[in-house]
Residue, then its C-alpha position, 0 to 999 in steps of 0.5 A: m477371651l479378651r475383648p478389645r479396647q475394652l471388653r468385647p466378648a471374644t477379642l483377646i488381649e495378647k502379650g507383646s513379644k520379647g522385643a516389644f516389652c524388653c524395653a519396659l524391663l531392665l534393658t541391660a547388656g545382661c540380666a545376670l547379677e553378680a551374686g552378693s551375700p546370701q539373703e535369708g530365703v534366697g539360695t546361691a546354688e542357682q542365681k536366677i530371676a536374676g539373683g534368685i531361686l526357683a519358686p514352686d510354692d507361690p501358686a498365686i503368681v502366674g505366667l501370661e500366655g500369648a503367641g505360644k509363649i509366656g511373655c509376662t508375669g501376673v498375680l491372682v488378687s481375686p478368684r477371677v482377677v489377675l493383676t499385672a503391668a499395663h504394658c503387658l496388655d500391649g502387643d500379642v493377645i493374652r489368651a490364658v494364664l498359667f498356674g504352675s512353676s514352669a511353662d512345661g507344665g501346669d494348668t491354664i485358665g482362659v482370659l476374657r477381658g483386660w483393663k489398663h490403668p487410664d493414666h498409664q503412658t507407654h514406656s513409663a512406670n507410672h500407673d503401669l497396672g492392668l487387670l485380667l478377667l479369667d473365664a473361670p474362677s481359680d481355687v488358688p488362694p489370691l494374694p492381698l493388696n497393700h492398703e497402707p500408703l508407702t512412704s519414704a520410711n519404708a525405704g531400706a526394707h527387704v521385699r521379695i520378687v517373683g516372676f517367670g523372667q529370664t535369668g539373663m539376656d542369653d537365657t533361651a530355656a523355657p520360663r520357670k517361676r523364680q523368686g529373689t530378695s531385693i531392697l526397697a530403695s525409694v518411694s515416689p507418688s505412683t512408683l517404687t524403686i528396688e535394688p538387688s539384694p541380690a536379686r532383680p527382675c529381668v525380661g519376662d518378670s514384668g507384671g510380677p509382684v513386689l511382696q513385703t511382709r506386713g504383720e504375719r502375711e505378705v502383701i503386694v506393694g508393687i508390680v514390676s514395670k521397668g528399669a530405672a534410668t539411674g542404672a541397670d541395678r535398679a528397677e521400677a514398680a508401680r505402687v498398688d496403694a496409689a491405684l486403689e481408689g481410682f482403678l483397682r477397688p472400683l473395678l474389683a467391685m464391679i467384677e464381683a457385683t451380683s445385682g447390677e441395675l439396668g444401665d449399670p456398668c458390668a463385666l459379666d452377666d453375673n454382675c447384673g440382677a437380670g443376668l444380662c451384661l450387654s456390650p454395645e457394638d458402638a462402644p463395646s468397652f462400655a458394657y452395661c446391664s440390660r434386661p428382657c423387655a416387651t415395650s420401651a416402657d420396660c427400659l430407661p427413658d433414653m433406651e428402647c426395647a430392641p430385638e436381640g435374636p429371633d425370640r426376644h427383645v432387650c433394653r438398649y440405648d436409643g442413639p449413641s451408647p455411653g462412650a460411643l462416637g458422638a456420645p456426651c463426655q466429660d473426659h477422655g477416659g469416658c470414650e471408646f476411642g480415648l478422645c473427648a473433644v469440642f469442635a465448636a465454641d458453643a458445642p458440648a463435649i462429645c466422644s471422638a477418635l483421633c484421625f489423620p486427614e491424609d489417610e484414605r479411611t480417616c474415620p472408619h467408624g463414622g464422622e468427618c476428620t475435623l480439626i479440634p479447635g485450641t489444639d496444635g493440629t490435632f484432628g478428631c472424627a466429628i459426628r454430623e447431626e444427620e448421623g444421629a448425634p450433635e457435633g461438639g466435644c472439650s478442646c483437648a489433644t490426645p490424652p495421657g493414657a488414650r487407647e491406641s487403635g487396635d490394642g485390644v485393651v480397655t483403659f478404665c476410668w471409673a469416674a467418667l464411666t459412672a458419671a456417664w451411666i448416671r447421666r444416661k439413667g436419669g430417672g428410671r422407667r418410662e411411663 
């Protein structure tokens, strides 16, 4: 099950209701499209997706289940990882993914954790990408990601879209997987635009893949995000190739790792050489590899050998964990609550949390609600020295992609996370 704003062991990321993510798709008076001339591989007897046909032969395209319904689509990109839209991770918890062609049948696999692209902003197609970690591997062959940069030269090419969306705004039938053909109309730095030919996405197709044939195979070139402002006949998708280095490759590498060292980031126990991935209570989004210990000499210099249950001790950070309130930070993505702030001119940057002085419980996780210098009235929770961390932090307002309190999702900043671990690991074992 999904861990919140991160990766907390049993917190699920649920999918939003139709009303919550309707605006992130093609908000039109109705998604039904006037069918154009038949395209190769696209039938006309039942103009669905809208404008497509049933798709029983796409086992890697899955439905995201939450709150008793399928609210979004996703695509398997490795045996335990599903790629979808970041906005699909807002709202109701995603409890499982459905492998099959209809909500009325098929197999499901539970969801452990989820990540959103750190640069994604609500209601924007830019960087609208998320990953879900399954609690067991699937034997379905995953679909490959596109590794070749898209350019304006790709405009005009046919692409295939697949999803569990509605066939129209008045469609109340159980979701069924459908496919259709569209045209890649334009390419921007982080998104692509598709036009019907004759198919287009509708509500519930968010997170589904935009597929293009390269050579002898189809690759995922984009993930369906939203309708474009230029008209109802266009839809936007987040480009996969634009997110490879800063989001997809590092996360997939971490998930597939099997020999992580003490202090390395992790998602599963299997990622760690000692078989122990620890999610600290003060920063559960920033899980790290630990190991059993007898004394603190078995741990890194700024770790201690702490009790873990009645029968064993494990290595934990002594003081705030990386990403926790009061921990040193370089940017917002390196903090549990998505805010890195400086509270005094000569102070270092530390992780904080957005707060509002008028609230009764302004800083429930600790610290005092303090004005961040250099901002337009933004307040953050500042940890006092007596609370175990120096005051300080970079003068900045709430950043793009900052996590919202309680969304149950982690926004992943690989560079910040890796840098934090490098700083904390600093030298090896204590002597």
